[in-house]
C-alpha positions in Angstrom: 29.8 40.9 -85.3 30.7 42.8 -82.1 27.1 43.8 -81.7 26.1 40.2 -81.8 28.6 39.3 -79.1 27.4 42.1 -76.8 23.8 41.0 -77.4 24.7 37.4 -76.4 26.4 38.5 -73.2 23.5 40.7 -72.2 21.1 37.8 -72.8 23.2 35.5 -70.6 23.3 38.0 -67.8 19.5 38.5 -68.1 18.8 34.7 -67.8 21.2 34.4 -64.8 19.4 37.2 -62.9 16.0 35.4 -63.3 17.1 32.1 -61.9 15.0 30.6 -58.9 16.6 29.3 -55.7 14.6 26.4 -53.9 15.1 25.6 -50.2 13.7 22.5 -48.4 12.8 22.5 -44.7 12.2 19.3 -42.6 9.4 19.6 -40.0 9.2 17.2 -37.0 5.7 16.4 -35.7 4.6 14.8 -32.4 1.3 12.8 -32.4 -1.2 14.0 -29.8 -3.5 11.3 -28.3 -7.1 12.4 -28.1 -10.0 10.5 -26.6 -13.7 11.3 -26.6 -15.8 10.0 -23.8 -19.5 9.7 -23.8 -20.4 9.2 -20.1 -23.9 7.9 -19.4 -25.4 8.2 -16.0 -28.7 7.1 -14.4 -30.9 7.9 -11.5 -31.2 5.4 -8.7 -34.8 4.9 -7.6 -34.5 3.6 -4.0 -37.4 2.0 -2.2 -38.4 3.4 1.2 -38.8 0.0 3.0 -35.9 -2.3 3.8 -36.0 -5.9 2.4 -34.5 -9.0 3.9 -33.4 -12.4 2.6 -31.8 -15.4 4.4 -29.7 -18.2 2.9 -28.8 -21.3 4.8 -25.7 -23.5 4.5 -24.7 -26.9 5.8 -21.3 -28.3 6.6 -19.9 -30.7 4.0 -16.7 -32.6 4.7 -16.1 -33.1 1.0 -16.5 -29.5 -0.2 -14.9 -26.1 0.8 -17.1 -23.7 2.6 -16.9 -20.0 1.4 -18.6 -17.4 3.5 -18.2 -14.8 0.7 -20.1 -17.1 -1.7 -23.0 -17.6 0.7 -23.2 -13.8 1.1 -23.3 -13.3 -2.6 -26.0 -16.0 -2.9 -28.1 -14.3 -0.2 -27.7 -10.9 -2.0 -28.6 -12.5 -5.4 -31.7 -14.0 -3.8 -32.8 -10.6 -2.4 -32.2 -8.9 -5.8 -34.3 -11.5 -7.5 -37.1 -11.4 -5.0 -37.4 -7.5 -5.2 -36.6 -7.2 -8.9 -33.8 -4.7 -8.0 -30.6 -3.8 -9.7 -28.6 -3.0 -6.6 -29.0 -3.1 -2.8 -28.2 0.2 -1.0 -26.6 -0.1 2.4 -26.5 -3.9 2.6 -26.0 -5.4 6.0 -25.1 -9.1 6.7 -25.8 -11.1 9.8 -24.0 -14.4 10.0 -25.4 -17.1 12.3 -23.4 -20.2 13.1 -25.4 -23.1 14.6 -22.3 -25.0 15.7 -20.0 -27.8 14.6 -21.3 -29.8 11.7 -24.6 -27.9 11.8 -24.0 -25.1 9.3 -25.5 -21.7 9.6 -27.2 -18.9 7.8 -26.6 -15.5 6.2 -29.2 -12.8 6.4 -28.9 -9.7 4.1 -31.0 -6.6 4.5 -31.0 -3.3 2.6 -32.9 -0.9 0.4 -33.7 -2.4 -3.1 -33.0 0.1 -5.9 -33.4 0.2 -9.7 -31.6 2.3 -12.3 -33.9 4.8 -14.2 -33.6 7.8 -16.5 -30.4 6.9 -18.4 -28.9 10.1 -19.8 -25.7 11.8 -20.8 -24.0 13.3 -17.8 -24.7 17.0 -17.3 -22.2 19.7 -16.4 -23.7 20.0 -12.9 -23.4 16.2 -12.3 -19.8 16.1 -13.7 -18.8 19.0 -11.4 -20.2 17.3 -8.4 -18.7 14.0 -9.3 -15.2 15.5 -9.7 -15.3 17.8 -6.7 -16.9 15.5 -4.1 -17.0 12.0 -5.7 -20.4 11.6 -4.2 -24.0 11.8 -5.3 -27.1 11.9 -3.0 -30.0 9.7 -4.0 -33.6 10.6 -2.8 -32.6 11.6 0.7 -30.9 8.3 1.3 -27.4 8.0 2.7 -24.7 9.1 0.4 -23.5 6.5 -2.1 -19.8 6.6 -2.7 -18.8 6.3 -6.4 -15.5 4.5 -6.2 -15.5 3.1 -9.8 -16.8 4.6 -13.1 -17.6 2.6 -16.2 -16.7 4.9 -19.1 -18.8 4.4 -22.3 -20.9 1.9 -20.3 -24.6 1.8 -19.5 -24.3 3.6 -16.2 -22.2 4.7 -13.3 -22.0 1.8 -10.9 -22.2 2.7 -7.2 -20.0 0.6 -4.9 -21.5 0.5 -1.5 -19.4 -0.7 1.4 -21.1 -3.5 3.3 -21.3 -3.6 7.0 -21.0 -7.2 8.4 -22.2 -7.8 12.0 -19.7 -10.3 13.3 -18.2 -10.6 16.7 -14.5 -10.8 15.7 -12.1 -10.5 12.8 -11.1 -14.1 12.8 -11.6 -15.5 9.3 -13.6 -18.6 8.6 -11.3 -21.1 6.8 -10.7 -24.7 6.0 -7.2 -26.3 6.3 -5.3 -29.4 5.4 -2.0 -30.5 7.1 0.6 -33.2 6.6 2.0 -34.4 10.0 4.8 -36.6 11.2 6.7 -37.4 14.3 8.0 -40.1 16.6 6.3 -43.0 18.5 7.5 -44.0 22.0 6.3 -47.1 23.9 6.4 -46.2 27.6 6.7 -49.9 28.5 10.0 -50.7 26.8 11.1 -47.4 25.3 10.7 -48.6 21.8 11.2 -45.7 19.4 9.4 -45.5 16.1 7.8 -43.0 13.8 4.3 -41.8 12.9 2.8 -40.0 9.9 -0.7 -38.8 9.1 -3.0 -36.3 7.5 -5.3 -33.7 9.2 -8.2 -31.9 7.6 -10.7 -29.5 9.2 -12.5 -26.2 9.3 -13.1 -23.5 11.9 -15.3 -20.4 11.9 -15.1 -17.3 14.1 -15.3 -19.1 17.4 -15.1 -22.9 16.9 -14.4 -25.6 14.4 -13.8 -29.3 13.8 -11.0 -31.6 12.4 -10.3 -35.2 11.6 -6.9 -36.8 11.6 -5.7 -40.2 10.4 -2.3 -41.5 11.7 -0.1 -44.5 11.0 2.5 -45.4 13.6 5.3 -48.1 13.5 7.7 -49.4 16.1 10.3 -52.1 15.4 12.7 -53.2 18.1 12.2 -56.5 19.9 8.7 -56.7 18.4 7.0 -55.1 15.5 4.2 -52.7 16.5 1.7 -51.1 14.1 -1.1 -48.8 14.9 -3.8 -47.2 12.6 -5.9 -44.6 14.3 -8.5 -42.0 13.4 -9.3 -39.1 15.7 -11.8 -36.2 15.5 -12.1 -33.2 17.7 -12.7 -29.5 18.0 -10.4 -26.6 17.1 -10.7 -23.2 18.8 -9.2 -20.1 17.2 -8.1 -17.4 19.6 -6.5 -15.0 17.1 -6.1 -14.9 13.3 -2.8 -16.7 13.8 -3.3 -19.1 16.8 -5.7 -22.0 17.2 -5.7 -24.9 19.6 -7.2 -28.3 19.1 -8.1 -31.4 21.1 -9.8 -34.7 20.2 -10.1 -38.4 20.6 -10.7 -41.4 18.5 -10.3 -45.1 17.9 -7.6 -47.3 16.3 -6.3 -50.8 15.5 -3.2 -51.9 17.3 -1.1 -55.0 16.5 2.1 -56.4 17.9 4.1 -59.3 16.4 6.8 -61.2 18.3 8.2 -64.7 19.0 7.4 -66.8 22.0 9.7 -69.1 24.0 9.4 -71.8 21.2 10.4 -69.2 18.6 7.1 -69.3 17.0 5.7 -66.0 15.8 2.5 -64.6 17.1 0.5 -61.4 16.7 -1.6 -59.7 19.4 -4.4 -57.4 18.1 -6.5 -55.0 20.1 -8.3 -51.7 20.0 -6.4 -48.5 20.7 -7.8 -45.2 22.0 -5.8 -42.1 20.9 -6.1 -38.6 22.4 -4.8 -35.4 20.6 -3.7 -32.1 22.0 -1.9 -29.4 20.0 -1.8 -25.9 18.5 -1.8 -24.6 15.0 -0.2 -21.3 13.8 -1.3 -19.7 10.6 0.8 -17.2 8.7 -1.2 -15.9 5.8 -2.2 -19.2 4.2 0.5 -21.4 5.7 0.1 -23.6 8.8 2.6 -24.9 11.3 1.5 -27.5 13.8 2.9 -28.8 17.1 1.1 -31.4 19.2 1.1 -34.8 20.8 -1.0 -37.9 20.7 -1.4 -40.3 23.7 -2.6 -43.7 22.6 -3.9 -46.3 25.0 -3.4 -50.0 24.3 -6.6 -51.7 25.6 -4.9 -55.1 26.1 -2.2 -53.6 28.3 -3.8 -50.4 29.8 -0.6 -49.7 31.7 1.3 -49.1 28.5 0.9 -45.9 26.5 2.3 -44.8 23.2 3.4 -41.2 23.2 3.6 -39.6 19.7 4.8 -36.0 19.6 4.3 -34.6 16.1 4.8 -31.5 13.9 3.1 -30.6 10.7 2.8 -28.1 7.9 -0.2 -27.3 5.7 -2.4 -24.8 3.9 -5.5 -22.8 4.9 -8.1 -21.9 2.3 
């Protein structure tokens, strides 16, 4: 019996010495973003001779003129005529024929086509990264300022040189104006309001302005006028304008018998003022001098201010 007890104890000790201890470890992992690029490049086959294309435009009072759009149209016309993919070293010559006569844009450059599409080589990649330039067939260096990854080709962006006499932008504008109306004959004080629209280029432009004026003291005076003139930009921010036009003038009053009557005649307005442009916002100051043809000794003086937008 004792032997059996000893045997049981030894068996228990043997089992306890063979037990297995398990340990669990938690591992933290950080994802690594990987991207594989397949950059395709192409040779640029540039023609030796320059090509030229000219696109005309006409002024239109009811549409906005965009010089950049005319330039793009001229370049698209040249690309289509030469069956080219890109124009190397494009140059633009802008000709303005005068107020309400439009103008033209002439673009000239070297037509070129993309050829030999292939995966970029180590030599090309090294040159691209180190210098950011590639020479093409002994032509001027083309600056690669934008890459299309996984696209059909590397697109060269060539800075255009525009032959213009100044940095004054070509722009259209519309302004809301208002002010006072003073009759020099009897010092009647009233108000005036109107709308002004126009366009100017690098050196000269045009405008039209419609105005309504009202005076009411001893008599009721109304005047509707339309003026047109020229606007001359001196800097990017300052332009001056002057013009003349025609209007309809009416004055209503009572006679000695207290019967109402109305006198009507033609008025002749003259404008003079300045426009200040800050970015796209306009501020105007000016004055209109309106002649009453029935009483040429009496003038209506209408100083005005205005605000508007250039586009």
